[in-house]
C-alpha positions in Angstrom: 54.7 80.4 41.9 54.2 82.9 39.1 57.4 84.8 40.1 59.5 81.6 40.0 57.9 80.1 37.0 56.4 77.0 38.7 53.1 75.7 37.4 52.2 73.8 40.6 52.6 74.3 44.3 54.4 70.9 44.5 57.1 72.1 42.1 57.5 75.3 44.0 57.9 73.5 47.3 60.5 71.0 45.9 62.6 73.9 44.5 62.1 75.9 47.7 63.5 73.0 49.7 66.5 72.5 47.4 67.2 76.3 47.6 67.1 76.2 51.4 69.5 73.3 51.5 71.9 75.2 49.2 71.6 78.3 51.4 72.6 76.3 54.5 75.6 74.8 52.6 76.8 78.2 51.6 76.3 79.6 55.1 78.3 76.7 56.6 81.2 77.2 54.1 81.3 80.9 54.8 81.3 80.3 58.5 84.3 78.0 58.2 86.1 80.6 56.1 85.5 83.3 58.7 86.6 81.0 61.5 89.8 80.1 59.6 90.4 83.8 58.8 90.1 84.9 62.5 92.5 82.3 63.9 95.8 83.7 65.0 94.3 87.2 65.5 94.4 87.0 69.3 96.3 89.9 70.8 95.4 92.2 67.8 95.0 95.8 68.6 91.4 97.1 68.9 90.3 98.9 65.8 92.4 96.9 63.4 89.5 95.0 62.0 88.6 95.3 58.3 85.5 97.3 59.2 87.3 99.4 61.8 86.6 98.9 65.4 86.1 95.2 64.9 89.5 93.9 66.0 89.8 91.4 68.9 
């Protein structure tokens, strides 16, 4: 509570819940972007992924 500036446990829990919901939303959007970005990459040569060795 002290680190986040909340004066009561109730306030901290409310904001923690809202933060968790926002994290889930961000994760869902990023997942959709990754799925969209990997479509059409079938048949790609191994090792052509951005990180190297991550190609399909």
